C-alpha positions in Angstrom: -19.0 -47.2 -82.9 -19.5 -43.8 -84.5 -15.7 -43.9 -85.9 -16.3 -47.3 -87.7 -19.6 -46.0 -89.1 -18.2 -42.8 -90.5 -15.2 -45.0 -91.7 -17.5 -47.4 -93.3 -19.4 -44.5 -95.2 -16.0 -43.0 -96.6 -14.9 -46.5 -97.5 -18.3 -46.9 -99.5 -18.3 -43.6 -100.9 -14.9 -44.1 -102.4 -15.7 -47.5 -103.8 -18.6 -46.1 -105.4 -16.7 -43.3 -107.2 -13.8 -45.7 -108.5 -15.6 -46.3 -111.6 -16.2 -42.6 -112.1 -12.5 -41.7 -111.4 -11.5 -44.3 -113.9 -13.5 -42.7 -116.5 -12.4 -39.1 -115.6 -8.8 -40.1 -115.9 -9.2 -41.6 -119.1 -11.1 -38.2 -120.4 -8.2 -36.3 -118.8 -5.6 -38.5 -120.6 -7.2 -38.2 -123.8 -7.6 -34.3 -123.6 -3.9 -34.2 -122.6 -2.8 -36.2 -125.5 -5.2 -34.2 -127.9 -3.2 -30.8 -126.8 0.4 -32.7 -127.0 -0.7 -33.9 -130.5 -1.7 -30.4 -131.6 1.2 -28.9 -130.4 3.5 -31.1 -131.9 2.1 -30.9 -135.2 2.1 -27.0 -135.0 -1.5 -26.5 -135.1 -2.2 -23.0 -133.6 -6.0 -24.2 -133.0 -4.5 -25.6 -129.5 -5.0 -22.2 -128.2 -8.9 -22.8 -128.0 -8.1 -25.5 -125.3 -6.5 -23.0 -122.9 -8.8 -20.6 -120.6 -7.6 -16.9 -120.6 -7.5 -17.2 -116.6 -5.1 -20.3 -116.8 -1.7 -20.1 -115.0 0.9 -21.8 -117.3 4.4 -22.7 -116.3 7.1 -23.4 -118.7 10.8 -23.8 -118.5 12.7 -23.0 -121.7 16.2 -25.2 -122.2 18.2 -23.5 -124.8 20.9 -25.5 -126.6 23.6 -24.2 -124.4 21.9 -25.8 -121.4 20.8 -22.6 -120.0 17.0 -22.8 -118.6 14.5 -19.9 -118.3 11.3 -20.1 -116.4 8.2 -18.3 -117.1 4.9 -18.2 -115.6 1.9 -16.6 -117.9 -1.8 -16.4 -118.0 -3.6 -18.4 -120.6 -4.4 -15.3 -122.6 -0.5 -14.3 -122.9 0.2 -18.0 -123.5 -2.5 -18.1 -126.5 -1.0 -14.9 -127.8 2.7 -16.5 -127.4 1.6 -19.6 -129.5 0.0 -17.8 -132.0 3.2 -15.6 -132.7 5.5 -18.4 -132.1 4.2 -21.4 -133.6 5.4 -20.7 -137.4 8.9 -20.1 -136.0 8.8 -23.1 -134.1 7.7 -25.2 -137.1 10.7 -23.8 -139.0 13.2 -24.8 -136.5 11.4 -28.0 -135.7 11.3 -26.9 -132.0 9.4 -29.4 -130.0 7.7 -29.3 -126.4 7.8 -31.7 -123.8 4.6 -31.5 -121.9 4.2 -33.0 -118.3 1.9 -32.4 -115.1 
């Protein structure tokens, strides 16, 4: 009997949070799209959305097909964006963001 009561409590808790989760997902998607749009328009103001303590994983694919992986802190990433964004714009270099 305790098992059923616990299970029912969990189901009710999940059910009550579905609406909240949907709103949260929408906010996260909007935030992700904002960062992607700023990055794709070469706007260095995108750096304000990264925490200095973030862990950023990136894979650079070169025209030769060679790939290079980097893991940077948010602070290192912001410094790189500020330096590299003007060159990326000149070369029409685009990023693909995921996960």
